[in-house]
C-alpha positions in Angstrom: 28.0 -13.6 -6.2 24.4 -12.9 -5.1 22.2 -15.6 -3.6 19.1 -16.4 -5.7 15.6 -15.6 -4.4 12.6 -16.9 -6.4 9.6 -14.6 -5.9 6.0 -15.7 -6.6 5.0 -12.6 -8.6 1.6 -11.3 -9.8 2.4 -7.7 -10.4 0.1 -6.5 -7.6 1.0 -4.2 -4.7 2.3 -6.9 -2.4 4.6 -8.7 -4.8 5.8 -5.4 -6.3 6.9 -4.4 -2.8 8.6 -7.8 -2.4 10.5 -7.5 -5.6 11.9 -4.1 -4.7 12.7 -5.1 -1.1 14.5 -8.3 -2.0 16.6 -6.6 -4.6 17.3 -3.2 -3.0 17.3 -4.0 0.7 18.5 -7.6 0.9 20.8 -7.5 -2.2 19.5 -10.8 -3.6 19.3 -11.9 -7.2 15.6 -11.9 -7.7 13.9 -14.3 -10.1 10.2 -13.3 -10.4 7.9 -16.1 -11.5 4.3 -15.7 -12.5 2.2 -18.8 -12.7 -0.8 -18.3 -15.0 -3.8 -20.5 -14.1 -6.0 -18.9 -16.8 -6.4 -15.4 -15.5 -3.9 -13.5 -17.6 -3.9 -12.6 -21.3 -0.9 -12.0 -23.5 -0.9 -8.2 -23.1 -1.2 -8.4 -19.3 1.7 -10.9 -19.2 3.9 -8.6 -21.3 3.0 -5.6 -19.1 3.8 -7.5 -15.9 7.1 -8.7 -17.3 8.1 -5.1 -18.2 7.2 -3.9 -14.7 9.1 -6.7 -13.1 12.3 -5.7 -14.8 11.7 -2.1 -13.9 11.7 -3.2 -10.3 15.2 -4.7 -10.7 14.6 -8.4 -11.0 17.3 -10.4 -12.7 15.0 -12.7 -14.5 11.3 -12.9 -15.0 9.5 -16.1 -16.0 5.8 -16.7 -16.8 4.6 -20.3 -16.5 1.3 -21.3 -18.1 -0.3 -23.9 -15.7 -3.9 -23.6 -16.9 -4.3 -27.0 -18.5 -2.3 -28.7 -15.7 -4.5 -27.0 -13.2 -7.6 -28.3 -14.9 -6.3 -31.8 -15.5 -5.1 -32.4 -12.0 -7.6 -30.5 -10.0 -10.5 -28.6 -11.6 -12.0 -31.7 -13.2 -12.3 -33.3 -9.8 -14.0 -30.2 -8.4 -16.5 -30.7 -11.2 -16.9 -34.4 -10.6 -17.5 -33.6 -6.9 -19.8 -30.6 -7.5 -17.5 -28.9 -4.9 -18.8 -25.7 -3.4 -17.2 -24.6 -0.2 -20.0 -24.0 2.4 -22.4 -24.6 -0.5 -21.3 -21.3 -2.0 -17.7 -20.9 -3.2 -16.2 -22.9 -6.1 -12.7 -22.6 -4.4 -11.5 -20.2 -7.1 -8.3 -19.0 -5.4 -8.0 -21.9 -2.9 -7.6 -24.4 -5.7 -5.1 -22.5 -7.9 -2.7 -21.6 -5.1 -1.4 -25.1 -4.8 -0.5 -25.2 -8.5 1.2 -21.8 -8.4 3.2 -22.9 -5.4 4.2 -26.2 -7.0 5.3 -24.5 -10.2 7.4 -22.0 -8.3 8.9 -24.6 -6.1 9.9 -26.6 -9.2 11.5 -23.5 -10.7 13.4 -22.8 -7.4 14.8 -26.3 -7.4 16.0 -26.0 -11.0 17.9 -22.7 -10.3 19.1 -23.9 -7.0 17.6 -21.0 -5.2 18.5 -20.3 -1.6 15.3 -18.4 -0.9 11.7 -18.6 -2.0 9.5 -15.5 -1.4 5.9 -14.7 -1.5 3.7 -11.7 -0.8 1.2 -13.2 1.6 0.1 -11.3 4.7 0.0 -12.9 8.1 -3.8 -13.0 8.3 -4.9 -15.1 5.3 -4.9 -18.6 4.0 -2.3 -18.2 1.2 0.6 -18.0 3.6 -0.1 -21.5 4.8 -0.8 -22.9 1.3 2.5 -21.6 -0.1 4.6 -22.5 2.9 3.2 -26.1 3.0 4.0 -26.8 -0.7 7.4 -25.1 -0.6 8.3 -27.1 2.5 7.3 -30.4 0.8 8.8 -29.9 -2.6 11.7 -27.6 -1.9 12.6 -28.0 1.8 16.2 -26.8 1.3 15.1 -23.3 0.4 14.4 -20.7 3.1 11.0 -18.9 2.9 10.9 -15.1 3.0 7.6 -13.3 3.4 8.3 -9.5 3.8 4.7 -8.4 4.2 4.0 -11.0 6.9 7.3 -10.7 8.6 7.1 -6.9 8.9 3.3 -6.7 9.4 3.1 -4.1 6.6 -0.1 -2.3 5.8 -1.0 -1.5 2.2 -0.3 2.2 2.9 3.2 1.5 4.2 3.9 -0.6 1.1 2.7 2.3 -1.2 4.8 4.8 0.7 7.9 2.6 0.4 7.5 2.2 -3.3 6.9 5.9 -3.8 10.3 6.6 -2.0 11.9 4.2 -4.5 10.4 6.0 -7.5 7.6 3.4 -8.3 4.7 5.6 -9.2 1.5 3.7 -10.1 -2.2 4.2 -9.7 -2.5 2.2 -6.5 -6.1 3.5 -6.1 -7.1 0.7 -8.4 -5.7 -1.7 -5.7 -8.5 -0.9 -3.4 -9.7 -4.4 -4.0 -7.4 -7.4 -4.1 -8.4 -9.4 -7.3 -7.2 -12.9 -8.2 -8.3 -14.3 -11.6 -8.0 -17.8 -12.9 -9.9 -20.3 -15.1 -12.0 -21.3 -12.1 -13.2 -17.8 -11.1 -12.2 -14.4 -9.8 -12.0 -13.5 -6.2 -12.6 -9.9 -5.0 -11.5 -8.9 -1.5 -11.3 -5.5 0.3 -13.4 -2.8 1.9 -16.9 -4.2 2.0 -15.7 -7.8 2.4 -13.9 -6.8 5.6 -17.2 -6.0 7.2 -20.0 -8.4 8.1 -22.9 -6.4 6.8 -22.0 -4.9 3.4 -22.1 -6.3 -0.2 -19.7 -5.4 -2.9 -20.7 -2.5 -5.2 -21.3 -3.2 -8.9 -18.0 -1.5 -9.9 -16.0 -3.9 -7.7 -16.7 -6.8 -10.0 -14.2 -7.0 -12.9 -16.9 -8.1 -15.3 -19.7 -5.6 -15.7 -23.3 -6.5 -16.7 -23.7 -5.7 -20.4 -26.3 -8.3 -21.5 -30.0 -7.9 -21.1 -32.8 -10.3 -22.1 -32.5 -14.1 -21.8 -30.9 -16.9 -23.7 -30.5 -20.7 -23.5 -27.1 -22.2 -23.0 -26.4 -25.9 -23.8 -23.4 -27.7 -22.2 -22.5 -31.2 -23.3 -20.7 -33.4 -20.8 -18.6 -36.5 -21.7 -17.9 -38.7 -18.6 -18.4 -35.7 -16.3 -16.3 -33.2 -18.2 -17.6 -30.2 -20.2 -16.7 -30.8 -23.8 -19.2 -28.9 -25.8 -21.1 -25.5 -25.7 -24.1 -24.7 -27.9 -23.3 -27.6 -30.2 -19.6 -26.8 -30.7 -17.1 -29.4 -29.5 -13.8 -28.3 -27.9 -10.5 -30.2 -27.8 -10.0 -29.5 -24.1 -12.5 -28.7 -21.3 -10.6 -25.5 -20.6 -11.7 -24.1 -23.9 -15.3 -25.1 -23.1 -15.1 -23.3 -19.7 -13.7 -20.2 -21.4 -16.6 -20.2 -23.9 -19.2 -20.6 -21.1 -17.5 -17.7 -19.2 -17.6 -15.5 -22.3 -21.3 -16.1 -22.9 -22.5 -16.0 -19.2 -20.3 -13.5 -17.4 -21.9 -10.4 -19.0 -25.2 -11.4 -17.4 -23.6 -10.9 -13.9 -24.3 -14.5 -12.9 -22.2 -16.6 -10.5 -21.5 -13.7 -8.1 -21.6 -14.0 -4.4 -19.8 -13.5 -1.1 -18.4 -16.5 0.7 -18.2 -16.5 4.5 -15.9 -19.1 5.8 -13.4 -20.3 8.4 -9.7 -19.6 7.5 -7.0 -22.2 8.0 -5.7 -20.3 11.0 -9.0 -20.1 12.7 -10.5 -16.7 12.0 -13.7 -16.0 10.0 -13.3 -14.3 6.7 -15.4 -13.0 3.7 -14.4 -12.9 0.1 -16.4 -11.8 -3.0 -16.2 -13.7 -6.2 -17.5 -13.8 -9.8 -17.4 -17.3 -11.3 -20.1 -17.5 -14.0 -18.6 -20.6 -15.7 -17.7 -22.6 -12.6 -21.1 -22.0 -11.0 -23.0 -23.0 -14.1 -20.8 -26.0 -14.9 -21.1 -27.3 -11.3 -24.9 -26.8 -11.2 -25.4 -28.3 -14.7 -23.1 -31.3 -13.9 -24.9 -31.9 -10.6 -28.3 -31.9 -12.4 -27.0 -34.4 -14.9 -25.7 -36.6 -12.2 -29.1 -36.7 -10.4 -30.5 -38.3 -13.6 -27.8 -40.8 -14.3 -26.3 -42.0 -11.0 -28.0 -44.2 -8.4 -29.0 -42.7 -5.0 -26.1 -44.5 -3.3 -23.6 -43.2 -5.8 -24.9 -39.7 -5.2 -24.7 -40.2 -1.4 -21.2 -41.5 -1.5 -20.1 -38.6 -3.6 -21.8 -36.2 -1.2 -19.7 -37.8 1.6 -16.3 -37.6 -0.1 -16.6 -34.5 -2.1 -16.6 -32.0 0.8 -13.5 -33.7 2.1 -11.8 -33.1 -1.2 -12.8 -29.4 -1.1 -11.8 -28.9 2.5 -8.4 -30.6 2.1 -7.7 -28.5 -1.0 -8.9 -25.3 0.7 -6.5 -25.9 3.6 -3.5 -26.5 1.4 -3.4 -30.3 1.5 -3.4 -30.9 -2.3 -0.2 -33.1 -2.0 -1.9 -35.3 0.7 -2.2 -38.9 -0.7 -5.8 -39.1 0.4 -6.6 -36.6 -2.3 -5.4 -39.2 -4.9 -7.7 -41.8 -3.3 -10.7 -39.5 -3.5 -9.9 -38.6 -7.1 -9.9 -42.2 -8.1 -13.4 -42.7 -6.7 -14.7 -39.5 -8.3 -13.1 -40.5 -11.6 -14.8 -43.9 -11.5 -18.2 -42.4 -10.7 -18.2 -40.5 -14.0 -18.4 -43.4 -16.5 -22.1 -42.6 -17.4 -22.2 -38.9 -16.7 -22.7 -37.9 -20.3 -25.4 -35.8 -21.9 -26.5 -32.3 -22.6 -27.8 -29.8 -20.0 -29.8 -26.7 -20.9 -29.3 -23.6 -18.8 -31.5 -20.5 -18.8 -29.5 -17.2 -18.6 -30.8 -13.8 -17.5 -29.3 -10.8 -15.8 -28.0 -11.8 -12.3 -29.8 -15.2 -12.6 -29.5 -18.6 -14.1 -31.3 -21.9 -13.7 -31.2 -25.4 -15.1 -33.9 -26.1 -17.6 -33.3 -29.9 -18.0 -31.1 -32.6 -19.4 -30.9 -35.1 -22.2 -28.9 -38.3 -21.7 -28.9 -41.9 -23.0 -28.0 -42.9 -19.5 -31.1 -41.1 -17.9 -32.5 -43.3 -15.2 -35.9 -41.6 -15.5 -36.7 -44.2 -18.1 -40.4 -44.3 -18.9 -40.2 -48.0 -19.8 -40.0 -48.7 -16.0 -42.2 -46.0 -14.5 -43.3 -42.4 -14.3 -43.1 -41.0 -10.8 -46.6 -40.7 -9.3 -48.2 -41.8 -12.6 -47.6 -45.3 -13.8 -45.5 -48.4 -12.8 -44.6 -50.9 -15.5 -41.8 -52.9 -13.9 -43.7 -54.2 -10.8 -47.2 -54.8 -9.6 -49.2 -53.4 -6.7 -48.8 -56.7 -4.8 -45.0 -56.4 -5.2 -45.1 -53.0 -3.5 -47.3 -54.3 -0.7 -44.7 -57.0 0.1 -41.9 -54.5 -0.2 -43.6 -52.0 2.2 -44.2 -54.7 4.7 -40.6 -55.9 4.7 -39.3 -52.3 4.8 -41.4 -51.6 7.9 -40.1 -54.6 9.9 -37.6 -52.8 12.1 -40.1 -50.1 13.0 -42.7 -52.8 13.8 -40.1 -54.5 16.1 -39.2 -51.2 17.8 -42.9 -50.5 18.5 -43.5 -54.0 19.8 -40.5 -54.0 22.1 -41.0 -50.5 23.5 -44.8 -50.7 23.6 -45.3 -47.3 21.9 -46.2 -46.0 18.5 -45.2 -42.5 17.3 -48.1 -40.4 16.1 -48.2 -37.2 14.1 -51.1 -35.9 16.3 
C-alpha cells in the first residue's frame, strides 16, 4: 500500500513537476489539492483537475476558501489600510496562509504521511507553508522537490518533456498568482533592479478609455455597496469593483521588499480593487475617526501586515490586533467617490453621517462656532507651557532665522 502525499497544487510549472516526481519517482499516492482564494473560475478549475489526473495523481480536490480568506484576513487588511512598504496590498502574502491551512486540514483528514509544495529555496512561500504545516499537521513530513534539488525552470521543463508532458511553457515566463486580493506577477524584469514590467506581462489589459466615477459604500469598515447596488457579502463588492476598475490599468506597481530569509526582492502586481478599497476606506476613516484612533491604527496596522507577510497568521498577537481593528470600525460607514481614468485613480470625497468635519462646530480656517477667541488664547498658553519651561531652564530660545 502506497503512502499518501498531499500536494499543494496550482497547475503551474513547479507543482506540475512535483505531481509527476512524487508519483513516478517516489511511488507515492498523490492527492493534489488546489485552494481557491478567488483567483480561479469554473473553467480554469476543470482544466486544472483534468491536467492533474493526466499527471497521475490519485485524487484531486479543489477547496474554495475565498469567503473564509476574506472573513478571517482581508477585512482586517482593509480595517488597517495595510500596504506593505506603503505599496503592496499583500496579495500573495495574505492568501498563502489560508492555502496552507486548508491543505494541512486535508492532510490530517486523509492521514497523509507527507505534505508537498512547489516552493523554491529563495522565496517567502517556503517559510509560510512550512510554518503552517508544522503547526497544524506536525506529524506529516514536508517534501519540497524544487527546493531540495535546487531545480531551475529549464530543468523542470526538460524533466516533464521526458515524461511526455507537452505544454506551452513559454507562457510560464512570468509566475502569476491570482486571488481576491490581487494578482502578483514575477519574472524577468522583476529579477532586475532597473526595469519595469511590460504591458503584456499584466494579466488584465487596458481596454477602457475616458473617465468615470465609482461610488463605494462602506458599513462598519467593510465594502458593501458599489454604484448604489448592495451586495450580500463584501467579496462580491470587491469583485464588482475589480470588474469596473481593472480595465483602466489602475492598481499596478512593483513592490520592493525584504524577504523573510533576508534578501531583497521585487514583485509586480495588479490589484485595482484592493488599492481602491484601501485608499477609499482610509479617506473615510480620516473623516470619521479621531486623530488618536488614527494614530493608534497607524501603529498597530503595520505589525499586522508584517506578521502576516512573514507567515505568522497563527500567532495569537494577530487575534489581539484584529480585536482592536474591529472595534475601531464602529462608525466607519459612508460612501466614497472615486475618479477612474486610464492608469490613474483618485479619491473625490466622502459622505457620512459620522463625518467629524461638522460645520456646526467649525470650518477649518474660516469660522469657529464651538469656542471663542479667548478660549483659544488660554489653550495656546497652556499648550506652550513645557516649551516655556525648557527655554527658561536652558536659557535659550529656538529661532527660525
